[in-house]
N, C-alpha and C positions, 0 to 999 in steps of 0.2 A: 479398445481397439470398438467399431462399427458398426455396430451384432450386423446392422442395416445392410453394410456392405464390408463386409469380414475380407472377402481378396481385392476391396476397392470396387466405384466403376471402371464400367467397359468403356478404353476408351481409341480408338483404334489409327490406327499408323498406315499408313500406307504405307509398303514395302514397297525398300527403295529400287526396285532392278527382279526380274523372274524367278534367279535364283538366292532369293531374299523369298519370295510369296512360296518358292517350291516349299520351305525349310516352314516357315509359316504354317502352309496349310496344308505337309505332312507330321509337325508337330496338333494342330485343330483336331485332324483327323482323329488322330486316337489321343486326345484326348475324349472324343462322340464316342467312337471302339471305345477303354473301358466305363464308359458313365455304369453303364449298366449294374457291373460288376458292380462299380466302386458306391453304386447309389446305393444297394442291395448289402454292403459292407454297413453302412453310413447307419443305416436304422438295425440292423440285422439286434437280437434279443430284446430288442425297445417293446415295452410290457403295450398293455392301449391303453394306461397313463398314462404312459410317455410318450405315445405317440401325439395324445392327449393335450397336448405341454405350448404349449407357441415358442419359439425361437428365439423370443424378443417381446420385452410389451407392446401391445395390440398389429401386433405378429402376425401371423397364418401356424396353420399346428403344423408340429412333422410329421399330421397327416395329409393331411392338407400339401404340402412345397409333396410331398410323396408321389401324389396326382396332378395340380401341377405341373410337376418337369413333363407328366407327358402329351397333358391336354399344349400347354407348348409347342411341347418339337414336335406337334402331332404338322400344329400350324404350320411348324419350321418348314417341316418335309415336302411338304401341302407345296409353302412358296418355293419351293425349290424345283418341283415340280411345272410349275411355271411360269417359272423367271425361267426351264428352258426351255420350253416350248411356248410361246408366246413371247414378242414382245412389248419389254417394258409392262408388264403388265401393271394396273394397279390393285393388290392388294386386300383385303378386309382386316382391318381391325377387329381387336373382343375385349369384352371387363374382362379382361383374367380376375380382379377380383372376385368381378361376383360371377364367376366363371366356380370360385372358391369357394361358394355360401351354398353350392347346388348342391339338392339328398345327398348324391353321387361319394358328395367325398365326404360328407361326412359317413355312410355304410358303406361303400365300398371298403372291402378290405384289400391289405394293401400287399400283397400277393398280385393281387389284379393288374392295382394298373406296375406292379413290378416286371412281371410275368411283356404286358404291350411298352415299357419301357426297352426292356431285351428286342420283339418284336420290331422294332419300328427301329430297333438301331441300326441292326443289324441290313435289314433294309438300306435304310439314311446310309449309312457308307462304304454299303455298294457302291450302289445309287457316287456317292462322293469321289469311292476311286477310282470310276471307271472316267467323271467325264475329262473329259481337256483343258488343258489351257485355256482353251480361250473360254471356253464356257465360264471358269469364275471370274470371268470380270463380262454376262448374264447379268444383264441389272429386273427390278421391278421397283413398284414406286411407292411409295409407304406412307398417306399418310398422314401419319404423326414426325416421321425422318427424312419421309425427301427420298430418294431416290437413292436406290440403296445396290453394291453391286454384290455376286453373290459371293465373294473373298470377305468382306466382309460383314456377309451374315452371316458365314462360318463361322467365323473368328467371334460374335459375339454368340453362339449357340454354343459356341468351348470356354466363352466365356459362362454364359449361367450354367452350365453346366457344372464348371465348380463353382462358383457362386451359393446355388442350394448345396452343396452335397456338403459349402463349408458351413452355408446355417447351420446343420443338422451336424456333423463335425462339431462346430461348437460348445453349442448346447449341450451337447452329452460333455465336453469337458465344462461345459462347468458347471452340470452339475453331477462332476463327480456319474456318472450313470457308466462306466468301463467298461467292458465284455467279460465275461466271463472266461477264462480260463477254460480250452477244453479237459477236460478227465485223461490221461495219458492210461492206459491199459495195455500193463502189464502176461505175457507171453505164458 
């Protein structure tokens, strides 16, 4: 298994027709809707020491991943809003590695970022579900990736969601950090 890309690298395949595109959008929106619960579940019960464990050699810690995902998805949400309200806006990039090294990524409780992720995804999913088919064809200009349609951006961030969740769950599996079974209570 490639520890850096446990689900493989993102590859965009343009849908052949609108019914196929609609099915893809529905799937991707579902992934984004489920991310807050799936991500919370992935880190549930981890100790502070486990949160400070890199998911791979030379990789970010679990704590940094938990803070990175809402940082990244906040940027994505804003990018969607820009593309929906401007003609092919040029977006600003950011150095995610430097963001992950900022002090807040070490001192902020993960619950704060998990709450932010839940609120952000509630808004983002509402936006996505309210978009018209033609809206997904709107584009933005990414200085490193070129012109991207919102359809592709949606696929990218669904992949991003699964990608980072897999970093944590794969680490849990490799380290045998299994969740404790809930104690049953007999009445």
